[in-house]
C-alpha positions as a printed Julia matrix, in Angstrom:
479×3 Matrix{Float64}:
  21.47   29.02   22.54
  17.85   30.18   22.07
  15.07   27.69   22.6
  11.89   27.27   20.58
   9.18   27.82   23.19
   5.84   26.06   23.15
   4.72   22.55   22.36
   4.88   20.95   18.95
   1.09   21.11   18.75
   1.16   24.84   19.58
   3.8    25.45   16.9
   1.66   23.59   14.35
  -1.35   25.69   15.34
   0.65   28.89   14.87
   1.91   27.72   11.48
  -1.62   26.9    10.35
  -2.78   30.32   11.49
  -0.04   32.0     9.48
  -1.06   29.98    6.47
  -4.74   30.87    6.76
  -4.02   34.6     7.16
  -1.62   34.55    4.25
  -4.1    32.68    2.07
  -6.81   35.23    2.88
  -4.51   38.12    1.9
  -3.18   36.6    -1.31
  -5.79   34.1    -2.45
  -6.43   35.65   -5.85
  -2.72   36.03   -6.56
  -1.98   32.45   -5.57
  -4.81   31.05   -7.64
  -3.56   32.79  -10.76
   0.18   32.45  -10.39
   1.01   29.08   -8.84
   2.27   26.04  -10.7
   2.59   23.78   -7.67
   0.55   20.59   -7.31
  -2.32   20.07   -4.93
  -1.1    17.72   -2.21
  -3.3    16.76    0.72
  -6.71   17.81    1.93
  -5.56   20.39    4.53
  -3.26   22.14    2.01
  -4.35   24.91   -0.36
  -4.48   23.93   -4.07
  -1.77   26.51   -4.79
   0.82   25.05   -2.43
   4.27   24.42   -3.84
   6.77   21.89   -2.55
  10.36   22.99   -1.82
  12.05   23.44   -5.17
  14.41   20.5    -4.84
  11.54   18.03   -4.77
  10.71   19.02   -8.33
  14.31   19.42   -9.46
  15.61   16.15   -8.04
  12.62   13.79   -7.7
  14.62   10.55   -7.83
  17.03   11.78   -5.17
  14.18   12.93   -2.96
  12.39    9.6    -3.34
  15.5     7.69   -2.3
  15.68    9.86    0.84
  12.13    9.07    1.82
  12.76    5.36    1.17
  15.95    5.5     3.27
  14.05    7.1     6.11
  11.42    4.35    5.93
  14.12    1.67    6.17
  16.04    3.32    9.0
  13.01    4.54   10.93
  10.17    2.16    9.96
   7.95    3.17   12.87
   8.27    6.93   12.56
   5.06    8.78   11.81
   6.4    12.25   11.02
   7.08   13.88    7.71
  10.72   14.2     6.75
  13.4    15.95    4.73
  12.88   17.77    1.49
  15.65   18.74   -0.88
  16.2    22.45   -1.06
  18.04   24.2    -3.9
  20.06   27.24   -2.81
  18.62   27.09    0.68
  18.09   30.81    1.26
  14.89   30.73    3.29
  15.18   33.85    5.44
  15.29   34.8     8.19
  18.18   32.69    9.39
  19.37   34.14   12.68
  22.71   32.37   12.53
  25.07   33.67    9.85
  25.76   30.48    7.93
  22.6    28.44    8.23
  21.76   27.6     4.67
  22.43   30.96    3.06
  24.31   30.45   -0.19
  24.33   26.65   -0.14
  24.07   24.92   -3.49
  21.89   21.94   -2.59
  21.02   21.04    0.98
  20.1    17.37    1.45
  20.13   16.13    5.02
  18.34   12.98    6.17
  17.0    13.25    9.7
  17.18   10.19   11.92
  16.15   11.87   15.16
  12.88   11.55   17.04
  11.18   14.92   17.41
   9.23   16.0    20.46
   8.33   19.35   21.98
  11.31   21.69   22.12
  14.14   19.24   21.64
  15.79   17.06   19.07
  16.82   13.6    20.28
  19.67   11.96   18.4
  20.8     8.55   19.67
  19.22    9.28   23.06
  21.13   12.57   23.33
  18.79   15.58   23.7
  19.53   18.94   22.11
  17.67   22.22   22.2
  16.02   23.38   19.01
  17.99   26.29   17.63
  15.39   27.88   15.38
  11.7    28.53   15.69
   9.46   26.99   13.02
   9.23   29.22    9.96
   6.52   29.16    7.32
   7.22   29.58    3.58
   4.45   29.29    1.0
   2.48   26.97    3.27
   5.48   24.82    4.21
   6.66   24.77    7.81
  10.44   24.72    8.1
  12.09   23.43   11.26
  15.84   23.69   11.52
  17.76   21.92   14.28
  21.49   22.1    14.93
  23.71   20.0    17.15
  26.72   22.24   17.79
  30.15   20.72   18.18
  33.68   21.69   17.21
  34.19   21.77   13.46
  31.4    20.76   11.13
  28.03   20.5    12.73
  25.13   18.11   12.53
  22.34   20.05   10.84
  18.84   18.92    9.97
  16.32   20.76    7.81
  12.78   19.39    7.85
   9.96   20.6     5.61
   6.34   19.54    5.79
   3.08   21.15    4.65
   1.59   23.2     7.46
  -1.3    21.22    8.91
   0.05   17.91    7.6
   2.77   17.27   10.17
   1.71   13.68   10.81
   1.79   12.53    7.17
   4.67   10.08    6.59
   7.2    11.54    4.18
   7.25    8.66    1.73
   3.49    8.65    1.18
   3.47   12.44    1.04
   6.07   12.5    -1.71
   4.29    9.76   -3.64
   1.22   12.03   -3.66
   3.35   14.95   -4.83
   4.8    12.84   -7.6
   1.39   11.55   -8.64
  -0.25   14.98   -8.57
   2.59   16.77  -10.3
   3.13   14.47  -13.27
   0.89   12.63  -15.67
   3.82   10.87  -17.29
   4.56    7.33  -16.16
   8.14    6.12  -16.53
   8.56    2.8   -18.31
  10.67    1.25  -15.53
  10.81    0.8   -11.77
  13.96    0.79   -9.68
  14.52   -2.12   -7.3
  16.19   -1.72   -3.9
  19.59   -2.65   -5.35
  19.35    0.02   -8.06
  18.43   -2.3   -10.93
  15.75   -0.85  -13.19
  13.22   -3.28  -14.65
  10.34   -2.55  -17.02
   7.16   -1.95  -15.04
   5.11   -3.71  -17.73
   5.96   -7.21  -18.92
   4.44  -10.43  -20.17
   3.48  -13.52  -18.2
   3.81  -16.95  -19.83
   1.86  -19.22  -17.46
  -0.03  -21.9   -19.42
   1.51  -20.89  -22.75
   2.41  -24.33  -24.08
   5.61  -25.47  -25.72
   4.81  -28.66  -27.64
   6.69  -30.31  -30.46
   5.76  -28.65  -33.71
   3.53  -26.07  -32.05
   4.77  -23.57  -29.48
   2.07  -21.17  -28.35
   4.6   -19.69  -25.97
   7.25  -18.94  -28.59
   4.67  -17.35  -30.9
   3.27  -15.19  -28.1
   6.7   -14.03  -26.91
   7.61  -13.09  -30.49
   4.38  -11.07  -30.79
   5.11   -9.36  -27.47
   8.57   -8.36  -28.67
   6.98   -6.7   -31.7
   4.56   -4.87  -29.36
   7.52   -3.43  -27.44
   7.63   -5.82  -24.46
  11.01   -6.02  -22.73
  10.24   -8.14  -19.65
   9.25  -11.81  -19.83
   8.17  -13.91  -16.87
   8.51  -17.68  -16.89
   9.16  -20.48  -14.36
  10.63  -23.95  -14.3
   7.22  -25.4   -13.44
   5.65  -23.79  -16.55
   7.83  -26.07  -18.73
   8.2   -23.36  -21.37
  11.58  -21.82  -20.51
  13.13  -23.32  -23.65
  10.43  -21.67  -25.81
  11.06  -18.3   -24.16
  14.77  -18.8   -24.77
  14.26  -19.59  -28.46
  12.08  -16.52  -28.99
  14.64  -14.31  -27.24
  17.73  -15.88  -28.82
  20.3   -13.19  -29.59
  18.22  -10.52  -27.84
  20.16   -9.73  -24.69
  20.32   -5.93  -24.84
  17.23   -4.3   -23.35
  15.42   -7.59  -22.71
  14.82   -8.86  -19.17
  13.91  -12.38  -18.06
  12.39  -13.63  -14.8
  12.21  -17.28  -13.77
  11.23  -19.04  -10.58
  12.35  -21.83   -8.27
   9.43  -24.25   -7.91
   8.23  -25.85   -4.65
   9.9   -29.08   -5.83
  13.24  -27.3    -6.09
  13.34  -25.68   -2.64
  16.34  -26.13   -0.37
  19.85  -24.68   -0.4
  21.49  -27.05   -2.88
  18.42  -27.84   -4.98
  17.56  -24.18   -5.52
  21.03  -23.34   -6.81
  20.95  -26.29   -9.19
  17.45  -25.3   -10.32
  18.65  -21.82  -11.24
  21.5   -23.21  -13.33
  19.11  -25.52  -15.16
  16.73  -22.63  -15.87
  19.64  -20.63  -17.3
  20.57  -23.58  -19.51
  17.02  -23.98  -20.84
  16.73  -20.24  -21.45
  20.12  -20.09  -23.19
  21.3   -17.24  -20.96
  24.26  -16.81  -18.65
  22.39  -14.63  -16.15
  18.81  -14.1   -14.97
  17.55  -10.59  -14.39
  15.17  -11.69  -11.64
  14.87  -15.03   -9.83
  11.97  -15.74   -7.47
  10.9   -18.39   -4.97
   7.65  -19.46   -6.63
   5.61  -20.53   -3.59
   6.03  -20.21    0.21
   5.77  -23.97    0.85
   7.06  -27.38   -0.16
   4.73  -29.9    -1.87
   2.88  -32.79   -0.27
   3.11  -31.44    3.28
   0.24  -30.19    5.48
  -0.11  -26.4     5.38
   0.61  -26.35    9.12
   3.97  -28.14    8.81
   7.03  -26.27   10.17
   8.96  -27.59    7.15
   7.56  -24.78    5.01
   9.23  -22.04    7.04
  12.51  -23.94    7.18
  12.45  -24.54    3.42
  11.73  -20.87    2.71
  14.75  -19.8     4.74
  17.12  -22.39    3.25
  15.98  -21.5    -0.24
  16.41  -17.81    0.4
  20.0   -18.39    1.55
  20.53  -20.11   -1.82
  19.03  -17.08   -3.58
  21.48  -14.83   -1.75
  24.35  -17.08   -2.85
  23.21  -16.96   -6.48
  23.06  -13.17   -6.17
  26.59  -13.02   -4.77
  27.81  -15.22   -7.63
  26.23  -12.79  -10.15
  24.13  -15.52  -11.7
  21.07  -13.38  -10.99
  20.81   -9.6   -10.99
  17.94   -9.44   -8.48
  16.11  -11.88   -6.2
  12.62  -12.02   -4.8
   9.62  -14.15   -3.93
   6.17  -14.97   -5.27
   2.9   -15.58   -3.45
   4.42  -14.54   -0.09
   2.13  -12.89    2.45
   3.27  -10.25    4.92
   3.57  -13.02    7.51
   5.88  -15.1     5.29
   8.08  -12.07    4.63
   8.23  -11.16    8.33
   9.24  -14.73    9.23
  11.96  -14.68    6.6
  13.42  -11.5     8.11
  13.17  -12.92   11.64
  15.0   -16.1    10.61
  18.01  -14.05    9.53
  18.76  -12.91    6.0
  21.39  -10.64    4.47
  19.44   -9.36    1.46
  15.77   -8.38    1.55
  13.56   -9.69   -1.26
  13.47   -7.05   -3.97
  10.2    -8.18   -5.58
   7.08  -10.01   -4.39
   4.96  -11.32   -7.27
   1.35  -11.78   -6.16
  -2.16  -11.96   -7.58
  -3.41   -8.41   -7.69
  -6.31   -6.68   -9.43
  -9.17   -4.37   -8.35
 -11.16   -7.28   -6.9
  -8.19   -8.54   -4.86
  -5.94   -6.02   -3.12
  -4.18   -7.69   -0.13
  -3.68   -4.54    1.93
  -1.45   -6.05    4.63
   0.97   -7.54    2.11
   1.02   -4.38   -0.02
   1.74   -2.21    3.01
   4.49   -4.53    4.28
   6.21   -4.54    0.89
   6.05   -0.77    0.53
   7.37   -0.3     4.06
  10.38   -2.51    3.29
  11.12   -1.28   -0.22
   9.89   -4.47   -1.92
   8.4    -3.9    -5.38
   5.07   -5.63   -5.94
   4.61   -7.41   -9.26
   1.0    -8.13  -10.18
   0.22  -11.44  -11.87
  -3.27  -12.19  -13.19
  -3.95   -8.42  -13.26
  -7.01   -9.17  -15.42
  -8.36  -11.85  -13.09
  -6.76  -15.11  -14.22
  -9.37  -16.11  -16.79
 -10.93  -19.51  -17.29
  -7.73  -21.29  -16.2
  -7.77  -19.89  -12.66
  -8.46  -22.08   -9.64
 -11.84  -20.47   -8.97
 -12.92  -20.8   -12.6
 -12.03  -24.5   -12.79
 -13.58  -25.26   -9.41
 -16.84  -23.62  -10.52
 -16.87  -25.13  -14.04
 -16.2   -21.7   -15.5
 -18.98  -19.95  -13.65
 -16.6   -17.73  -11.63
 -14.27  -16.29  -14.25
 -12.27  -13.37  -12.82
 -11.41  -11.91  -16.2
 -15.04  -11.9   -17.3
 -16.1   -10.31  -14.0
 -13.49   -7.56  -14.29
 -13.85   -6.76  -17.99
 -17.64   -6.54  -17.77
 -17.79   -4.75  -14.43
 -19.96   -1.61  -14.79
 -17.37    0.57  -13.03
 -14.58   -0.54  -15.37
 -16.74   -0.24  -18.47
 -17.84    3.28  -17.51
 -14.23    4.44  -17.08
 -13.22    2.71  -20.32
 -15.87    4.77  -22.08
 -14.66    7.97  -20.41
 -11.03    7.39  -21.44
 -11.67    5.9   -24.88
  -9.73    2.78  -23.9
 -10.66   -0.88  -23.44
 -11.59   -2.37  -20.07
  -8.33   -4.35  -20.06
  -6.28   -1.2   -20.64
  -8.07    0.6   -17.81
  -7.38   -2.28  -15.4
  -3.7    -2.51  -16.34
  -3.23    1.24  -16.14
  -4.81    1.23  -12.66
  -2.08   -1.17  -11.5
   0.73    0.76  -13.21
  -0.29    4.03  -11.6
   0.14    2.44   -8.17
   3.78    1.64   -8.99
   3.21   -2.08   -9.33
   5.04   -4.09  -11.94
   2.39   -5.77  -14.1
   2.62   -8.96  -16.2
  -0.57   -9.67  -18.16
  -0.72  -12.88  -20.21
  -2.27  -13.56  -23.6
  -1.59  -15.79  -26.58
  -3.41  -13.54  -29.07
  -1.26  -10.95  -30.92
  -4.01   -8.32  -31.0
  -4.62   -8.63  -27.24
  -0.88   -8.56  -26.58
  -0.55   -5.33  -28.56
  -3.51   -3.86  -26.66
  -1.93   -4.77  -23.31
   1.18   -2.74  -24.13
  -0.62    0.36  -25.4
  -0.94    1.95  -21.95
   1.31    4.99  -21.84
  -0.72    7.57  -23.77
  -3.41    8.16  -21.14
  -3.82    8.57  -17.41
  -6.58    7.74  -14.95
  -7.68   10.62  -12.76
  -7.48   10.37   -8.97
 -11.26   10.0    -8.87
 -11.16    7.15  -11.42
  -8.34    5.45   -9.51
 -10.3     5.71   -6.26
 -13.49    4.38   -7.85
 -11.69    1.32   -9.23
  -9.88    0.69   -5.93
 -13.19    0.72   -4.07
 -14.37   -2.29   -6.12
 -12.24   -4.67   -4.04
 -13.53   -3.37   -0.73
 -17.1    -4.18   -1.66
 -16.57   -7.37   -3.67
 -13.09   -8.72   -2.81
 -12.43  -12.01   -4.61
  -9.29  -14.08   -5.12
  -9.2   -16.31   -8.19
  -5.76  -18.0    -8.11
  -3.79  -19.94   -5.51
  -4.17  -18.8    -1.9
  -0.98  -18.93    0.2
  -2.52  -17.6     3.43
  -2.91  -21.05    4.95
   0.76  -22.01    4.51
   2.42  -21.63    7.9
């Protein structure tokens, strides 16, 4: 069986050389005729991804996510879907020619001239080939009958870009349309934009919460976030009475309800107050129990016991998805180490341009946990920082009047609030702004008729690096 001679680095250098020479010969033709998106800095603007990535984007995305789960430490780019895989020349008679759709997920570790699968080394069968700026590497493990075959595509010159991030860039560059939902790890699709209800009162004769939820329904909202500790679940339930189809409800287990038995009972009581027989999403509200020092080992034990209750509720089909709120990367790592059967599907955290917890965001993305942004407009006058400073440090005021945000609002013809919410949506966060005013509620849901450019997104993201500020509760000290 022929070997592919030369080191991986040498092969990459050859592929880049081919690309440069080809670009020099056909630059004018490529500039005029290509429809492919611009991907990464080393790649020409005309570069096209393998066809299947455009034809089957959801399938491709699931592959990249699967690779991340199975090979979390791998730093190489991975499989692309390939429709009618007839990339010639194929030296072997049946390697891809005439296939309908080739989709093979590679779990090997690649080095030099071999493919290692489960510690078993195999020679590479084909030399790297270059097609429209994409380097194809095709490995085969021969054995009697069907064979193990792996097709790996990556942009020439970008061999060290992780596949998941690469495809996210492809998706972002190739489409200005934002879907209205996000898919959780278990396949459940939830609206990416919803309404928070924290501090929306439910008092006898006057329910700010019920009025606001009703206004949000009229504005097109389908996802409503409440919690037992908000004491407004009954108001949410009244506003949503009879509206089960296409409406999604989240509630949370409070620090006072943590523990295996207490958490299960808390969920049943939330369902009763909401007037529903099932929750779409149920979260652990906080990573610690009340009235204990932040350094107490009881917090970690309570998190684990409560999570086992969440898993039980999920098995009993009382909740369609489970997750956490205010958990840091450390809390999530400890939960995994302590032994769980189901990973959290959502982590609801404070998130806005002035507070972007990079470690937690990266951990969640690595493990397929959707991030849901609360206080995406800064938390307002009711936030911890605002109350502690007698209103002097108001996150919402700081964000809405920030020169960067106001400049981009002027460029897009949108309000500052809409720019901030769109920034979060375009990063594939779920977002739950809160307001009691019908006009503001309507404004918060009018976000799908414009898009921020990559430059605008970058400019807004840079705000947090220079001026990072957290306005709500800080869970970092909870051990």
